[in-house]
N, C-alpha and C positions, 0 to 999 in steps of 0.2 A: 504494500500500500504506500503510495506517495501522496503527500499533501503539499499544497501551495496556497498561500494566502496573499492576496493583493490588498494592501491596507491604505486607508486614509485618502482615497481618491474621490474625484467627482464621477460617480457611476451613472452613465447613460445606459440604462438597461434595455430600453425600447420595449420592455414588457409593461403593458398598461397597468398591471396590478402592482408593479414595483416602482415604476417611474424613474425619475432622476434623483439621486441621493448625494448630498454633500458629505464629505469626510466619511465615506463608507468603505466597506470591505467586500471582497468576493472570496469565498472559500472553495477550493478545488480539491478533489480527491480522485486519483486515478483517471485524470482527464475529464471528470464530470464536475459541473458546477453543483456544489452542495447547498450553498446558502449565499444570499446577497443581503447585506444589512449593516447595521452599526455595531461596533464593539465586538466583532467576531474574534475568536481565538481558536488556535488549533495547536496541540502539542506536536513537536517534531515536524513542523511545517516549514518549508522554505518561504521566506518572507520577501515579497516584492513591495518596496515602499513606493506608493503612488502619490505621496503628498505633492500637491501642485500639478497633478496630472489628471487628465480625463481618461476614464476607463470605459470602453464600449466594445460591442461585438466587432470582430474582424469583418472587413468588407468581403462581399461575394461578387465576383465577376461572372455574369451569366453567359458570356460569349466572347471568347478570344481564341486566336490561332497562335499558340505559344511558340511553335516551331519557326515562326518567321522572325524571331528575336534577333538572330545574327545577321539579318539583312535590314536592320533598322536604317532609316534615313534614305530609303530609295523611293518611297511611294508618296512623299509629301506633296507632290504636284501631279499625282495621277488621278484620272477619272476611273470609275468602276468599269464602264462599258468598253473603254479603249485599253489603256495601259494595264490596269489590274488584271483583267481577264487574259490579255495577251501575254503580259510579262510574267505575272505570278502563276496563274492557273495553267497557262499554256506553255510555260517555259521553265521557270525556276523550280517549281515543285517537282518537276520530273528529274531534276539534277540532284535532288537530295539523296544522300546515302544514309544508312542507318545511324551513323555517328553524327551526321548533321541534325537528324531528328533529336538525338540525345542532347546535343550541345545547345540547340535553340530552345528546346523545352526546358533544360536545366536552368539556363540563365533567364528565361522568361518566368519560370516559377520562382526563382530567387528574387527577381525584380518584384513579383507579386508580394512576396513576404516582406521585403524591405519597405515597400510602400503601403503595407497594412492590409493587403488582401490575404485572407486565410483560406479561401475556397475559390476555385475557378472551374468553369467548364472549358476544357481544352478541345476545340474543334480541330481535328487532325486529318491530314491527307496522307496516310501511310502507303507507300508504293508497294511494300511487301509486308508479310507478317513480321519479319525482323525489324522493319521500320517501326511498326507499332510497338513491338517489345521494347525497343530502345526509347521510344517516346514515353512509355510507362515507367521505365527505369529512371528517367529524368525526374518525373513527378515524385517517385519514391525517394530518390536521393536528396531532393530538395526538402521533402517533408511537407509539401503542400497538400491540403485536402482538395481532391479534384474529382471531376466527372470527366473521364476520358472518353471522347467522342470519336468513334471509328467512322470516318467519312469515306467518300470515294477516293481511290488512289489518285495521286497527282502526276502519274506518268504519262497520261494520254487524255488530254481534255476533250478530244473529239469522241473518245469512247465513253467517258464517264459523265460528260456534261452535254448540253445542247440537244435536248430531246433524246437522251440516251435510252436504249432498250436493254442495257446490261445491269443486272442486279448487283448489289454489293457483295463482296467476297465473304460469304457466310461462314465457310470453314475457318478462315483466318480469324474472323470476329469471335467465333465460339471458342477457338483454341486460346486466343489471347485472354478472353474473359476467364476461362477455366484455369489457365496456368499463371496469370499475373495479377488478376483483379479481384476475383471472387472472394479470396481469403484476406484481403487487405482492408482493414477498417477505415482507412482514409480514402479509398478509391471506390468508385462505382462506374458503371458503363452506360454510355448513351450511344445511340445509332444516329449517324449524321445523314439524314434523308436529303435527297435532292428535291423531292416534291415535283408536282406537275410543271413548275417553272422550268425545270432543267432535265426532266426525263419523261418517258411515256407514262400514261396513266397506269398501265399494267405494272410497270416497274415501280412507280411510286407506291402503289398499293402493296406490292410484294415486299418492298423494303420496310414499310410500316408493319406488315404482318410479322416480319422477322423480329423487329424491335419488341413487339408485344409478346411473341413467343418467349423471348429472353427476359421479359419483365424489365426492359431498359427504356429510359427516356428517349423519345423520338424528337430530335431537334432539327429544324428545317430552315434554310435560307429561303424566304418567300417574300414576295411583294416589294422587292428592293429595286426593281428595274421597270422600265416601260416596255422592254422588248418582248415580254411574254405575249403581247398582242399578236406577234407573228405566229405564235403557237395556237392561241385561242381564237383569233379573228380580230374583228375591229374593237371589241370591248373585252377588257381584262376581266376574267371570270372568278377572280378571288381565289378561294381555296380549291376550286375545280373538283376533281375526283375525290379529294380528301374531305370535302365538306361534311358528308354524312359519317365520317370516321373521327371527327374531332372529339377530344377529351382532355382531361388533366394530365395525361402522359405525353402530351404534345407541347413542344416549345417552339415558337416562331421567332426567328431572328429577323429583325428589321420591320417588315410589314408596312412600309411607307405608302404603298399604293392601294392598300385595302380600303374599301368604302367604309363609312361609319356602320352601315348595316352588317358588313362582313365582321367587323370588329365586335359589334354588339353580340352577334351570334357566337363568335369564338369565345368571348369572355363568359357568356352564359354557359358554354360547354366546359369551362374550366381551363381553356388554353392559356398558357402564359406567353407574354411577349417580352423579348429582349431588345431594348433599344440601345443603339450605339451611336449617340448623337454626333460626336465629333467627326468620325469617319463618314457617316451618312451625309452630313452637310458638305463635306469636302468633295466626296467622290461622285455626288450626283444621284444618290439614292432617292432623294426627295425629303419632304418634311418628316421629321421623326413622328412615329406613331403615338407618342406619349399622350397628346391631347385626345385622340380618339379612344384610347384605352381608358383614360380618366372619365371621358364622357359616357363610356359604357359601364361605368361603375367598378372598373378594375384598376390596377396599378401595374405599370411595367417594371421590369428589372433593368438595371443598367449593365452595359458591357463595353469593353474596349474595342474588340473586333481585331483590327489589322495592326499588329504592333510592328510591322515593317514600315508603318506610316507614322504612328503617334506613340506617345508614352503609354506604358502599361498602368499608370497611376489612376486608380478609380476616382480620386477626388476631381480630376478634370471632367469626367463624365457626370459626376454629381452636380458640379457647378454649371457646366455648359448645358446639360439637359434641363436643369431647373430654369436657367435664365432665358433660354430659347423659348420654352413653353410660356414663361411669363411674358415674353415679348409678344407672342401671338395672342395671348389672352388680353393683354393691354391694348394691342392694336385694334382688336374688335371693338373695344370700348371707345377708343379715340375716333374711330371711323364713324361713330354715331354722335360725334360732336359732344362727347361727355368726357369728364375728367376721370382719370384712374384714381379711385379712392380706396381700393381694397386689392390686396395681392392674394391671388388664389392659391396656387401650389406653394408650399412652405419649405423652409430649410429642413424641418423634420421629415416631411414627405420624401424629399430627395435622399436623405440619409437612410430612410427605411427602404427605398428602392435599391440602395446599395448594400443592404444587409438582409432584412427579413424577407423582402420581396424576391431578392435573388435566391434565398434559401427555398422559398415556395416554388419558384420556377424550376429548381433542380430537384424538387421532391424531398427537401431536407428540412422543412420548417419545424419538424419535431426534434431535430438534432442541433441546429445552429440558427443564427440570425438574431437572437436576443440573449441577454444575460438572464436566463431563467433556470432555477434549480431543476436538475434532471437533464439539461442540455449539455452538450460537449463544450469544453472550455476553449473555444476559439475567440481569443480576446486580444485587444490592442490597447496600449496606453499612449497618450499624446501629451507632450509637455505644454502646459498652459502658462508657464512662467517665463518663457522666452520673450525677449522684447518685441518679437513679431507676432506673438499670440496673446500677450497680456495687455490689459486686464481682460479676463474672460468673463464678461457679463452674462453671456448666454453660451453655455458649453456646446450646444448643438451648432450654433452659428460659428463658433470658433473652429469646430471640426470641418464644417462645410466651406467656409469662406476664408479662413486664415491659415489653417494648418497645411503643411506639406510633409513630404517624406522625411525631411530632416528633423521634424518634431516628434516622430514616432520613436518612442523609447523602447517599448517592449512589445513583442508579438508572440503569442502562444497559439499553438495548434494542438488540439486535444490535450491541453495542459502542458505541452512540451515547449520550452523556449526556442524560438527560431530567430529572434532578435532581442538583444539585451543591451542596455546603455547605448542605444542608437546604432549598434553594429550587429550584423548577422552572426549567428553562432557557428556556422559551418565554415570549413576551409575550402569549400568547393570553388569559390570565386578565384582564389589565387591558384589553386591546383589546375583548373581547367581554362583559365582565361586565355592563354596563348592559343590553345586549340580552338576555342570559341571564335576568336578574331580571325584565325586562319580559315575556318569553315566559312565565315561570311565573305571573306575576300575571294575564296575560290568560287563560291556560288555566283557572286556578282560577275566575276571575270568570265566564267564559263557561260553565263547567260548571254553575254554580248550586249546587254542593255547599255544605253548611253545615259549618263547622269548629268 
């Protein structure tokens, strides 16, 4: 039995029955939160002094491609339909060797931990079973809680995308799950569906059937482009053949072009939406789905998406997603010749979209996302005494608007420290850094892209 107690912090539990507590403690035993309150004590416990710090659940990234980490800085001026599809899906992903998957995934996962994300859905394009195995090795070596998403291989875009009639490699998925994931408490499996935007109806339904047979989350890139009209005809048909199959085991990434009616129906069926606002606004996906999901009575989860383009820090998505939605809400009021006198979506809303809503999207709301006794101890602490964060009049606003990765003092995953005193606890960064950089240089050079 191992015990840890976080003492004297400002605890943002995000649990409505507990609330936000000043000078409070969190007691952890064997990776589980036992108690949140004042004046807690525990014999033989490791003490984390959180005086002057904000204590909250770790962030949850509901959609990211971690293996792109070593090709950072190439996609900042790319559009989705032109450069990204051609250069990334049609070129670079096919050049990945298993060790490239490992190195990209490792440093992507370490960036997640360093910046306060304790759980991520890693949407992967493994060219072979070995590619998938090394991608999972990276998650395990980093110690990140993760949903490993086995998507279509990246070796042949014509085969796996663009109205594909080829099903996902079932044998590889089943073997990877059985050998590497099923017995790991920090890992779970998702199936990366292409959906009717990118494959035939028969293939889309077959891939979904596989996910349901394996009791795996089905996560789909949908509604992110206007080109599906070439598949459906003059009018984009939303969920198409999947409409009657929608349920809480389906997660939609993006969804920008869905109608309000589509989103209303999907939310009613329990579908989760992952919005990645920064990438979507740059690459031409369209207006983030956030407003439509809110209008439908749901709430989206935030994600980073393409880390070959932007930072893996979830606070950027919290801030950008929040302020963009506020802009649209405010503009509707201004266009009616009225003054904006009330702000709709709040700082707490966007923080919850980066924590408990992400947990719900990944089917983990009973395990993580709030500091609730009985849940796993995925916890971060943020320095509120630094001259760039103090004074912290509103802890939630400090987290959303002022804090950055340099203020994150401690990161626990399942009660285990991954960052202490502002530094990662692993030696992997120094051990693997040269190989990581060399991997990125080789991939960019062999791709022949011009930067």
